[in-house]
C-alpha positions as CSV (number, residue, x, y, z in Angstrom):
1,M,101.1,105.2,97.2
2,K,102.7,108.4,98.5
3,S,100.2,111.1,99.5
4,D,101.0,114.8,99.0
5,D,102.7,115.4,102.3
6,T,105.5,117.5,100.9
7,K,107.2,119.3,103.7
8,K,107.0,123.0,103.0
9,E,106.9,124.6,106.5
10,T,109.9,125.5,108.6
11,L,110.1,125.7,112.4
12,Q,113.1,127.3,114.0
13,F,114.2,127.1,117.6
14,K,117.3,127.9,119.6
15,V,119.5,125.3,121.3
16,T,122.8,125.4,123.2
17,D,126.0,124.3,121.5
18,Q,125.9,121.2,123.7
19,E,122.3,120.4,122.6
20,R,123.1,121.0,118.9
21,K,126.1,118.6,119.1
22,L,124.0,115.9,120.9
23,I,121.1,116.2,118.4
24,E,123.5,116.1,115.4
25,R,125.4,113.1,116.9
26,C,122.1,111.2,117.6
27,A,120.8,111.9,114.1
28,S,124.1,110.7,112.6
29,D,124.0,107.6,114.7
30,E,120.6,106.8,113.4
31,G,121.7,107.5,109.8
32,T,119.2,110.3,109.3
33,T,119.1,114.0,109.0
34,V,118.7,116.4,112.0
35,S,115.4,117.5,110.5
36,K,114.0,113.9,110.4
37,Y,115.4,113.1,113.8
38,V,113.9,116.1,115.6
39,R,110.6,115.8,113.8
40,G,110.4,112.1,114.8
41,A,111.4,112.8,118.4
42,V,108.8,115.6,118.7
43,L,106.0,113.4,117.1
44,M,106.9,110.5,119.4
45,S,106.7,112.7,122.4
46,M,103.2,113.8,121.3
47,V,102.2,110.1,120.8
48,M,103.4,109.3,124.3
49,D,101.3,112.2,125.6
50,G,98.3,110.6,123.8
51,K,97.8,113.3,121.2
52,A,95.4,111.7,118.6
53,E,96.6,113.8,115.6
54,A,100.2,112.8,116.3
55,I,99.2,109.1,116.6
56,K,97.5,109.4,113.1
57,I,100.6,111.0,111.5
58,V,103.0,108.4,112.9
59,A,100.7,105.5,112.1
60,K,100.3,106.7,108.5
61,E,104.1,107.0,108.1
62,V,104.8,103.6,109.6
63,G,102.1,102.1,107.4
64,E,103.6,103.6,104.3
65,K,107.1,102.4,105.2
66,A,105.7,98.9,106.0
67,F,103.9,98.8,102.7
68,A,107.1,99.8,100.8
69,V,109.1,97.1,102.5
70,V,106.5,94.4,101.7
71,R,106.3,95.7,98.1
72,Q,110.1,95.5,97.8
73,K,110.2,92.0,99.2
74,L,107.5,90.9,96.8
75,T,109.1,92.3,93.7
76,R,112.7,91.3,94.5
77,P,112.4,87.6,93.5
78,V,111.0,88.7,90.1
79,Q,113.8,91.1,89.6
80,E,116.4,88.4,90.5
81,G,114.8,85.9,88.1
82,R,113.4,83.5,90.6
């Protein structure tokens, strides 16, 4: 049920060495990539500012992840022979 939201665009921005290290450490602590971490942080900032388009994007992603978890839980007993 994945839509065609292939990420093809690139944004670049400058950070200090200290900011880069902090961003990399935080991404690593969350077990994700710097790209996903920064994208999520920016989108959540927009959500907190009440930007409707950001709310739609985040809600869609959360919905897709929730659906995947439910689907996995529903199929797991079948795969385990229960």
